[in-house]
C-alpha positions in Angstrom: 23.3 -95.5 -12.9 24.4 -97.6 -9.9 27.8 -96.9 -8.4 30.5 -99.6 -8.3 29.8 -100.4 -4.7 26.1 -101.2 -5.4 27.1 -103.7 -8.1 29.7 -105.2 -5.9 27.1 -105.8 -3.1 24.6 -107.2 -5.6 27.3 -109.6 -7.1 28.3 -110.7 -3.6 24.7 -111.5 -2.7 24.1 -113.4 -5.9 27.4 -115.3 -5.6 26.6 -116.5 -2.1 23.1 -117.7 -3.1 24.0 -119.2 -6.5 27.6 -120.4 -6.5 27.8 -124.1 -7.1 24.1 -124.4 -7.8 22.6 -125.9 -11.0 20.2 -123.9 -13.1 16.8 -125.6 -13.1 14.9 -123.0 -15.1 15.9 -120.0 -17.2 13.5 -117.5 -18.7 14.3 -114.3 -20.5 12.7 -111.5 -22.6 15.9 -111.4 -24.7 15.7 -113.7 -27.8 19.4 -114.0 -28.1 19.7 -115.3 -24.6 16.7 -117.6 -25.1 18.5 -119.4 -27.9 21.1 -120.8 -25.6 20.3 -123.8 -23.4 21.2 -122.9 -19.8 19.2 -125.4 -17.8 21.6 -127.9 -16.3 24.6 -125.5 -16.2 26.3 -124.8 -12.9 26.8 -121.2 -11.7 30.5 -121.1 -11.0 30.5 -117.6 -9.6 29.2 -114.1 -9.7 31.4 -111.0 -9.7 31.3 -107.3 -10.5 33.6 -105.6 -13.0 33.1 -101.9 -12.5 29.4 -101.4 -13.2 29.0 -104.8 -15.0 27.7 -107.9 -13.3 29.3 -111.1 -14.5 27.7 -114.5 -13.9 30.1 -117.3 -14.9 28.4 -120.6 -15.9 29.8 -124.0 -16.6 30.8 -124.6 -20.2 32.8 -121.3 -20.4 29.8 -119.0 -20.7 29.5 -115.6 -18.9 26.2 -113.8 -18.5 27.0 -110.1 -18.6 24.4 -107.5 -17.5 24.5 -103.8 -17.1 21.8 -102.2 -15.0 22.1 -98.5 -16.2 19.6 -96.3 -14.4 16.7 -98.6 -13.6 17.8 -102.2 -13.6 18.1 -104.4 -10.5 18.8 -108.0 -9.5 16.6 -109.5 -6.8 16.9 -112.8 -4.9 13.9 -114.7 -3.8 13.0 -118.1 -2.3 10.8 -120.2 -4.6 7.6 -119.3 -2.7 8.5 -115.7 -1.8 6.4 -112.8 -3.1 8.2 -110.6 -5.7 8.7 -106.9 -4.8 8.3 -105.8 -8.4 5.8 -106.7 -11.1 6.5 -109.9 -13.0 6.0 -108.0 -16.3 9.3 -106.1 -15.5 11.3 -109.3 -15.2 13.8 -109.6 -18.1 15.8 -112.6 -16.7 14.7 -115.3 -14.3 17.2 -117.9 -13.2 16.0 -120.6 -10.9 18.0 -123.0 -8.8 16.9 -125.4 -6.1 16.9 -122.8 -3.4 16.7 -119.4 -5.1 15.3 -117.3 -7.9 17.5 -114.6 -9.3 15.4 -112.1 -11.1 16.8 -109.3 -13.3 14.2 -106.5 -13.4 14.3 -103.8 -16.1 17.8 -105.0 -17.1 18.5 -103.0 -20.3 21.7 -104.8 -21.3 22.4 -108.5 -21.2 24.5 -110.9 -23.3 26.1 -114.3 -23.1 29.8 -114.4 -24.0 32.7 -116.7 -23.9 35.7 -115.7 -21.8 37.7 -114.6 -24.8 34.8 -112.6 -26.2 34.4 -111.0 -22.7 38.0 -109.8 -22.9 37.3 -108.1 -26.2 34.0 -106.6 -25.0 33.5 -103.3 -23.1 34.6 -105.2 -20.0 38.0 -105.7 -21.4 38.4 -101.9 -21.9 37.6 -101.0 -18.3 40.3 -99.2 -16.3 41.5 -100.6 -13.0 38.6 -101.6 -10.8 38.6 -99.6 -7.6 37.1 -102.5 -5.7 39.4 -105.1 -7.3 41.7 -107.0 -5.0 44.7 -106.0 -7.2 43.8 -102.4 -7.9 46.6 -100.8 -9.9 46.9 -97.2 -8.6 49.7 -96.3 -11.0 47.8 -97.4 -14.0 44.7 -95.4 -12.9 46.9 -92.3 -12.5 48.5 -92.9 -15.9 45.1 -93.1 -17.6 44.0 -89.9 -15.8 47.0 -88.0 -17.0 46.7 -89.3 -20.5 44.1 -86.5 -21.3 45.4 -83.5 -19.4 42.9 -81.0 -20.8 39.8 -83.1 -19.7 37.6 -81.7 -17.0 37.9 -83.6 -13.7 34.1 -84.2 -13.4 34.2 -86.0 -16.8 37.4 -87.9 -16.2 36.1 -89.5 -13.0 33.1 -90.9 -14.7 35.1 -92.5 -17.5 35.1 -96.2 -16.7 38.1 -96.8 -19.0 40.2 -94.6 -16.7 39.1 -96.4 -13.5 36.0 -98.4 -12.9 33.5 -97.9 -10.2 32.9 -94.1 -9.7 29.4 -92.9 -10.4 27.7 -89.5 -10.2 27.3 -89.4 -6.4 30.9 -90.4 -5.8 32.1 -87.9 -8.4 30.6 -84.9 -6.6 31.6 -86.2 -3.1 35.2 -87.0 -4.1 35.8 -83.7 -5.8 34.4 -81.9 -2.7 36.6 -83.9 -0.3 39.7 -83.2 -2.3 38.7 -79.5 -3.0 38.7 -79.8 -6.8 36.3 -77.9 -9.0 34.5 -80.3 -11.4 35.5 -78.1 -14.4 39.2 -77.9 -13.4 41.3 -79.7 -16.0 43.3 -82.8 -15.0 46.6 -81.0 -15.6 45.7 -78.3 -13.1 45.3 -80.7 -10.2 48.9 -82.0 -10.1 50.3 -85.4 -9.3 49.8 -85.2 -5.6 46.2 -84.1 -6.0 45.4 -86.8 -8.4 47.0 -89.5 -6.2 45.0 -88.3 -3.2 41.8 -88.3 -5.3 42.3 -91.9 -6.5 43.3 -93.2 -3.1 40.2 -91.5 -1.5 38.0 -93.1 -4.2 39.2 -96.5 -3.4 38.9 -95.9 0.3 35.3 -94.7 0.1 34.1 -97.5 -2.2 35.8 -100.2 -0.1 34.3 -98.7 3.1 30.9 -99.0 1.6 31.1 -102.6 0.7 32.5 -103.7 4.1 30.3 -106.3 5.8 29.1 -104.1 8.6 27.8 -101.6 6.0 25.8 -104.2 4.1 22.3 -103.0 3.2 22.9 -99.8 5.1 23.1 -97.4 2.2 26.1 -95.3 1.2 28.0 -92.9 3.4 30.8 -90.6 2.2 30.9 -88.3 5.3 31.7 -91.0 7.8 28.6 -90.1 9.8 26.1 -92.8 10.5 23.3 -90.2 10.7 21.0 -90.8 7.7 20.7 -87.0 7.2 24.4 -86.6 6.9 25.3 -89.3 4.3 26.7 -86.8 1.8 28.6 -83.6 1.8 27.3 -81.9 -1.4 25.4 -84.5 -3.5 21.7 -83.6 -3.8 22.2 -80.6 -1.5 21.5 -77.7 -3.9 21.4 -74.3 -2.1 22.1 -75.8 1.4 25.1 -74.6 3.4 28.5 -76.2 2.7 29.5 -78.3 5.7 32.9 -76.7 5.7 32.3 -73.0 5.1 28.6 -72.4 4.9 28.5 -71.2 1.3 25.4 -72.4 -0.7 26.1 -75.6 -2.6 26.0 -75.1 -6.3 24.4 -77.4 -8.9 24.7 -77.6 -12.7 24.5 -80.2 -15.5 28.0 -81.0 -16.5 29.7 -82.7 -19.4 28.5 -84.2 -22.7 25.9 -86.3 -20.9 24.7 -83.4 -18.8 25.2 -85.2 -15.5 24.0 -83.4 -12.4 27.0 -82.1 -10.4 27.2 -80.5 -7.0 30.1 -78.5 -5.5 31.0 -75.7 -3.1 32.0 -72.5 -5.0 34.3 -71.4 -2.2 35.9 -74.7 -1.1 36.4 -75.8 -4.7 37.7 -72.9 -6.7 38.2 -73.4 -10.4 41.8 -74.2 -11.2 43.5 -73.5 -14.5 46.7 -75.0 -16.0 49.6 -72.7 -15.2 
């Protein structure tokens, strides 16, 4: 599933290409979307809310999409060759200058603004990439379930929106927290550091100089050193040399990496 910074960059690119433009053609594989007349509407803006991409259209409509594991939005000029098969296109939105194509998008719906607030988007926690990110509210939501394991709490988008599986493992390593440690064992200072670091890393990876350059959590621009532990099963920890551990974690069995020495399991005292 794409991380919050991936959705932010996708929304930014779509917004720059489509904002203020009139929809000249709209095609979709979703019958519910096809029943609404979108040709002639103006794209008023495109933004990301956590891992949801929101395209606001004139007339008070919002096209919400969620990409999950395999979905992607591409932008093309009208005569440009597509990089994926046309059979995989689920949404095609054409303006005078661009085609926005949603490939393999598994989740899409048209909502009014009030319906959007009552949807899953309205239940999201503070957005780590939001201009008015509420640190204290994110901390309050984390503390609300003190017995929950940290690896699961970080992925809960109703706690704070934007952290995905890669950031989960990297953040816990940076802050020396075992993924199975309960929230209550980390303490207020540790939780605050973790949330502040999460916002710092996501914001760093959507900064303009980073655009299109991938994702770094280490600060190194060496492509071989983008991550500390993510995807590095059995390789030496960059801090202590211990072999990086891997396991499936939580109710969704998400892959998790950590250093057994640098991230000792903590228990509530």
